[in-house]
C-alpha positions as CSV (number, residue, x, y, z in Angstrom):
1,M,89.5,111.7,45.6
2,K,90.4,113.0,48.1
3,F,91.4,117.1,49.2
4,Y,94.1,118.3,51.0
5,A,94.3,121.8,51.9
6,F,97.7,123.1,51.3
7,H,99.9,126.1,52.8
8,L,103.2,127.5,51.8
9,M,103.1,130.1,54.8
10,P,104.0,133.6,52.5
11,Y,105.2,136.2,54.0
12,R,102.8,138.7,52.7
13,H,103.5,142.0,54.6
14,L,106.7,141.7,53.0
15,D,107.6,145.5,50.9
16,F,107.8,144.3,47.5
17,E,108.9,147.4,45.5
18,K,112.0,147.3,47.6
19,A,112.1,143.2,47.4
20,D,111.6,143.7,43.8
21,E,115.3,145.5,43.7
22,Y,116.8,142.0,44.7
23,R,117.6,139.9,42.6
24,S,115.6,136.6,44.5
25,Y,113.3,136.4,46.8
26,W,115.6,133.3,48.1
27,V,118.8,132.9,49.5
28,N,119.4,136.4,49.6
29,L,116.4,138.3,50.3
30,P,117.4,140.6,54.1
31,S,115.6,139.5,56.7
32,G,115.4,143.2,57.1
33,F,112.5,142.8,55.5
34,Y,110.8,140.5,58.2
35,D,108.5,142.1,60.9
36,P,108.8,140.1,63.8
37,K,105.1,141.4,65.2
38,L,103.3,140.8,61.4
39,G,104.8,137.9,61.2
40,A,104.2,136.6,64.8
41,K,100.3,137.3,64.1
42,L,100.8,135.8,59.9
43,Y,101.8,132.1,62.3
44,H,98.5,132.0,63.9
45,E,96.5,133.9,61.0
46,Y,97.7,130.5,58.7
47,I,97.8,127.9,61.8
48,D,93.8,128.8,61.9
49,Q,93.8,128.8,58.0
50,L,94.1,125.5,58.1
51,V,92.0,124.4,61.0
52,Y,89.3,125.7,59.6
53,A,89.6,124.1,56.5
54,A,89.5,120.7,58.8
55,D,86.2,122.2,60.0
56,C,84.9,122.4,56.4
57,G,85.9,119.3,55.8
58,F,88.9,118.7,54.1
59,D,90.5,115.5,54.7
60,G,94.0,117.1,55.5
61,I,95.5,119.8,56.1
62,S,99.4,120.1,54.8
63,V,102.4,122.1,55.3
64,N,106.1,122.0,54.1
65,E,109.6,123.8,53.9
66,H,111.7,126.2,52.9
67,H,114.3,128.3,53.5
68,Q,115.5,131.8,53.4
69,T,113.1,133.1,51.6
70,A,109.9,135.1,52.0
71,Y,108.0,132.1,50.3
72,G,107.2,130.8,52.7
73,L,107.8,131.0,56.5
74,M,108.5,126.8,57.6
75,P,111.3,126.2,57.9
76,A,111.1,123.2,59.7
77,P,107.5,122.3,59.3
78,N,107.3,119.8,61.7
79,L,106.9,122.5,64.1
80,I,103.5,123.4,63.0
81,A,102.8,120.2,62.6
82,S,102.7,120.1,66.1
83,A,100.7,122.9,66.5
84,L,98.2,121.3,63.9
85,I,97.5,118.1,65.3
86,E,96.7,119.9,68.8
87,R,94.1,121.6,67.3
88,T,92.6,118.5,65.5
89,R,93.0,116.5,68.1
90,G,90.0,113.6,68.5
91,R,89.5,114.0,64.2
92,D,89.8,112.3,61.6
93,T,91.8,115.1,59.2
94,K,95.1,113.7,58.2
95,I,98.3,116.4,58.8
96,A,100.7,115.7,55.9
97,V,103.7,117.6,55.5
98,I,104.9,117.4,52.1
99,G,107.7,117.2,52.3
100,R,110.8,117.6,53.9
101,A,113.7,118.4,52.4
102,L,115.9,114.8,53.2
103,P,119.8,115.7,50.8
104,I,119.6,118.9,53.5
105,A,119.6,117.2,56.4
106,G,122.7,117.0,58.6
107,N,121.1,113.5,59.7
108,P,118.2,111.5,59.1
109,I,117.6,110.4,62.0
110,T,116.2,113.6,63.5
111,I,113.1,113.6,60.9
112,A,112.7,110.2,61.7
113,E,112.3,110.8,64.9
114,E,110.1,114.0,64.5
115,F,108.2,112.1,62.0
116,A,108.3,109.0,64.4
117,M,106.7,111.8,67.7
118,L,104.1,113.5,65.1
119,D,103.1,110.1,64.5
120,N,101.4,109.0,68.2
121,L,100.5,112.7,68.9
122,S,98.6,112.5,66.0
123,D,97.2,109.0,66.9
124,G,98.7,107.8,63.2
125,R,97.1,110.6,60.8
126,L,100.8,111.9,59.7
127,I,101.2,111.6,55.9
128,A,105.4,112.2,55.8
129,G,106.3,113.8,52.2
130,F,109.9,113.2,51.0
131,V,111.8,116.1,48.7
132,R,114.9,117.1,47.3
133,G,114.1,120.6,48.2
134,I,114.7,123.0,45.4
135,G,117.8,124.4,44.2
136,C,117.6,127.1,46.4
137,E,118.2,125.4,49.2
138,Y,121.1,124.0,48.3
139,H,123.0,127.4,48.5
140,S,121.1,128.1,51.5
141,S,122.8,125.2,53.3
142,G,125.8,124.9,51.8
143,V,125.1,121.0,50.3
144,N,126.5,120.0,47.1
145,P,123.5,119.5,45.0
146,I,125.5,117.3,43.0
147,Y,124.9,114.5,46.0
148,S,121.0,115.6,46.2
149,H,120.0,112.5,44.4
150,D,122.3,110.3,46.7
151,R,121.5,111.4,49.7
152,F,117.8,111.6,49.4
153,H,118.0,107.8,48.6
154,E,120.1,107.4,50.9
155,A,118.4,109.4,54.2
156,H,114.9,107.9,52.6
157,D,116.5,104.1,53.3
158,I,117.7,105.5,56.6
159,I,114.7,106.6,58.3
160,T,112.6,104.1,56.4
161,R,114.6,101.0,58.2
162,A,114.3,103.3,61.5
163,W,111.0,103.4,61.9
164,A,110.1,99.5,61.0
165,A,113.0,98.0,63.2
166,D,112.3,97.2,66.4
167,K,116.6,96.9,67.4
168,P,120.0,99.0,66.5
169,F,121.0,98.5,63.4
170,A,124.1,100.1,61.5
171,Y,123.8,102.0,58.5
172,E,127.4,102.3,56.1
173,G,126.4,104.6,52.5
174,D,128.8,107.3,51.1
175,H,127.2,110.3,53.3
176,Y,126.1,109.0,56.3
177,N,127.9,106.3,58.9
178,I,126.0,105.8,61.6
179,N,126.5,103.0,64.0
180,Y,123.6,103.4,66.4
181,V,120.0,103.8,64.1
182,S,117.6,102.9,66.3
183,C,114.5,105.1,66.7
184,W,112.4,105.8,69.9
185,P,109.9,106.3,69.6
186,R,108.0,104.1,67.0
187,P,105.5,105.2,64.9
188,V,101.9,104.2,65.7
189,Q,101.7,103.7,61.8
190,Q,103.0,100.0,60.5
191,P,106.3,100.1,58.8
192,G,105.5,103.3,59.1
193,P,103.2,106.4,57.6
194,P,102.5,106.4,54.0
195,I,105.2,109.2,52.1
196,W,104.7,110.9,48.9
197,I,106.5,112.5,46.8
198,P,105.6,115.5,46.1
199,S,108.1,116.8,42.3
200,Q,108.5,119.0,39.3
201,G,108.0,116.2,36.8
202,S,111.9,115.3,37.4
203,G,112.2,111.9,35.3
204,E,114.4,110.1,38.3
205,T,111.8,111.0,41.2
206,I,109.3,109.5,38.9
207,D,111.0,106.3,37.9
208,W,112.2,106.0,42.2
209,A,109.2,106.4,43.2
210,A,107.1,104.0,41.0
211,A,109.4,101.4,42.0
212,P,107.1,98.4,43.3
213,E,108.6,98.7,46.0
214,R,107.7,102.1,47.2
215,K,104.9,102.6,45.1
216,Y,105.0,106.2,46.7
217,P,102.2,109.2,45.4
218,M,104.1,111.6,43.7
219,I,102.0,115.2,44.0
220,M,102.9,117.4,40.7
221,A,103.2,120.6,42.5
222,F,102.5,123.9,40.9
223,S,102.2,122.5,36.7
224,P,99.9,123.5,34.1
225,T,97.6,121.0,33.4
226,D,99.6,119.8,30.3
227,A,102.4,118.6,32.3
228,V,100.1,117.1,34.8
229,V,99.2,114.4,32.3
230,R,102.3,114.2,31.0
231,F,104.1,113.0,34.1
232,H,101.5,111.3,35.2
233,E,101.4,109.2,32.3
234,V,105.3,109.2,32.1
235,Y,104.7,107.4,36.1
236,K,101.6,105.2,34.1
237,A,103.8,103.9,31.8
238,K,106.9,103.2,34.1
239,A,104.2,101.3,36.5
240,R,103.3,99.2,33.8
241,E,106.9,98.9,32.9
242,F,107.8,97.5,36.4
243,G,105.0,95.1,35.7
244,Y,101.6,96.5,37.4
245,E,99.6,99.2,37.0
246,A,99.3,103.2,38.4
247,T,96.2,104.1,40.7
248,G,94.6,107.1,40.8
249,D,96.4,106.9,44.9
250,Q,99.3,107.2,43.6
251,L,99.0,110.8,41.8
252,G,97.5,114.0,42.4
253,W,97.9,117.7,41.9
254,S,98.6,120.2,44.3
255,T,98.5,124.7,42.8
256,P,96.8,128.0,44.3
257,V,92.7,127.7,43.8
258,Y,90.3,130.3,44.8
259,V,86.4,130.0,44.8
260,A,83.8,132.8,44.5
261,E,80.7,133.7,43.8
262,T,81.1,134.0,40.2
263,D,84.4,133.8,37.9
264,E,83.8,137.7,36.9
265,I,83.8,138.1,41.2
266,A,87.3,135.0,41.7
267,E,88.7,136.5,38.7
268,R,88.8,139.7,40.9
269,E,89.1,138.5,43.8
270,A,92.2,136.3,43.8
271,G,94.1,138.2,40.4
272,P,96.4,140.9,42.3
273,H,97.1,137.9,44.9
274,I,98.0,135.6,42.0
275,D,99.5,138.1,40.7
276,K,102.3,138.9,43.6
277,L,102.7,134.8,43.8
278,F,103.6,134.0,40.4
279,N,105.8,137.2,39.6
280,H,107.6,138.3,43.2
281,F,107.5,135.7,45.4
282,F,108.3,133.0,42.2
283,H,111.9,135.1,41.7
284,I,114.9,132.9,41.1
285,P,117.2,132.9,38.7
286,V,117.3,130.0,36.8
287,E,120.9,128.8,38.4
288,Y,119.4,129.6,41.9
289,L,116.8,127.2,40.8
290,F,118.3,124.6,39.0
291,P,122.2,124.8,40.2
292,P,124.9,123.0,38.7
293,G,125.0,118.6,39.2
294,Y,120.9,119.3,40.6
295,T,119.4,117.4,37.7
296,S,120.0,115.4,34.9
297,V,120.3,117.2,31.6
298,R,116.4,115.1,30.5
299,S,114.9,116.1,33.7
300,F,116.2,119.6,33.8
301,Q,115.1,120.4,29.6
302,A,111.5,118.4,30.7
303,M,111.1,120.3,33.6
304,M,111.7,124.5,32.0
305,E,109.6,123.5,29.3
306,F,106.2,123.8,31.2
307,R,107.8,126.6,33.7
308,K,107.4,129.2,30.1
309,G,108.5,132.3,32.3
310,I,107.4,131.2,36.0
311,G,110.3,134.1,37.8
312,T,111.7,135.1,34.4
313,E,109.2,137.5,32.7
314,K,105.4,139.3,33.4
315,L,102.7,136.9,33.9
316,E,99.4,137.4,33.3
317,L,96.0,136.0,35.5
318,K,94.6,135.2,31.3
319,G,97.6,133.0,30.6
320,L,98.2,131.1,33.5
321,L,94.5,130.4,33.5
322,Q,94.9,129.0,30.3
323,R,98.2,127.0,30.9
324,G,96.1,125.6,34.3
325,N,98.9,127.0,36.3
326,C,95.8,128.1,39.5
327,I,92.6,126.9,39.2
328,V,90.4,130.4,40.0
329,G,86.2,130.8,39.6
330,S,82.8,129.5,40.3
331,P,82.0,126.4,41.9
332,A,80.9,125.1,38.7
333,T,84.1,126.3,36.9
334,V,86.7,124.2,39.4
335,R,84.4,121.1,39.4
336,E,84.2,121.2,35.7
337,K,88.5,121.9,35.3
338,L,88.7,119.2,37.7
339,E,86.6,116.4,36.3
340,A,88.5,117.4,33.3
341,L,92.0,116.6,34.4
342,H,90.6,113.8,36.1
343,A,89.1,112.2,33.2
344,R,92.4,112.2,31.5
345,T,94.8,111.5,33.6
346,G,92.9,109.5,36.7
347,F,94.4,111.5,39.6
348,R,92.7,110.5,43.1
349,I,94.7,113.7,45.6
350,M,94.2,116.8,45.1
351,A,96.0,119.5,47.2
352,P,95.0,123.3,46.7
353,M,96.7,125.6,48.1
354,I,94.1,127.3,50.0
355,Q,96.5,130.9,50.8
356,F,98.8,132.5,48.1
357,G,100.7,135.4,47.3
358,T,99.1,138.2,49.6
359,L,95.1,136.7,49.5
360,P,93.6,138.3,52.7
361,D,92.0,136.6,55.9
362,E,89.0,136.7,55.1
363,L,88.9,135.8,51.3
364,V,90.8,132.4,52.1
365,K,88.0,131.3,54.7
366,K,85.7,132.1,51.7
367,S,87.1,130.4,49.4
368,T,87.7,128.0,51.7
369,Q,84.5,126.8,53.0
370,M,82.9,127.4,48.8
371,F,85.1,124.6,47.7
372,G,84.6,121.9,51.2
373,E,80.6,122.9,51.1
374,E,80.5,123.3,46.9
375,V,83.1,122.0,45.0
376,A,84.8,118.7,46.6
377,P,81.5,116.7,47.7
378,R,80.3,116.4,44.7
379,L,83.5,114.8,43.7
380,R,84.4,112.4,46.1
381,H,82.7,109.8,44.0
382,L,85.5,109.9,41.1
């Protein structure tokens, strides 16, 4: 099993009482809530936390993309990735951008070029994560969610072909038409960086990722353990339909993780910050999260079955822990929970969210160090 520290970079200095008066923490939350002086310090703090995770032995450090929200301050994750690359120069630490929202991009060639640059700057350490972007991103970008899947597939094809090609080619699609596609520079890793697909469990995404010409790892994000098991099994079943057996290297999970000396201490220290994440930052109306046409009825029903009140009702730490929406506890407890899920699905990619909600720097580093020293080394054999 390999471990990739993951970060959302939330604006943890938010005035939550006033922000709660708004319909959502996404799309229409006034940017006046953001103090640039505090935000600038947060960027440096968060970058330091990810570099610290590399110091603690994590196999990789991970960032992602969101827009118009206090939930995550990375509308351009390539910029954060470039800073992390420089701070970890000379190491084997992977830099995972999980992921870029392809359908809302005006020109996919820019993503191909940016990722190729990052792969060069990192000497081939980049992992490219591709996502459709959650429904909120379509309200923010103005892209019609009906075309989300089609734009994603076309953008993916342009990017991967551009990475591998050694001469220009023309691309004609329903959404992108480009006469000359030529990626300068080309990525170090050929035919391109490894691609991961973070997902909430969309059936269409699983079918596409598991196809034998791709076999992309699917990373379940923020899902309770039963949902992780279900969708990992869906992926494995789809692989069998395609005529092969999926391996644990194609299955991953990302969720908030906090480690402390005992379960009691861990729950006491993490509890208020888990509350801010699930009961405030996740405050998203269903129509924002799933705009009409964004996903099929079957995928909507499957994903909503496992959300169980996230963003719509008050969630207590005890219930979140029981469902497995997060892992909080002593090193032994955290190991036990990860071992138990591994026994059910065989997944080998774990991307613990080392910071969540309003968790302060000193607790982030405490938990990260304990995970790196007392959890990860005991699970690598899985």
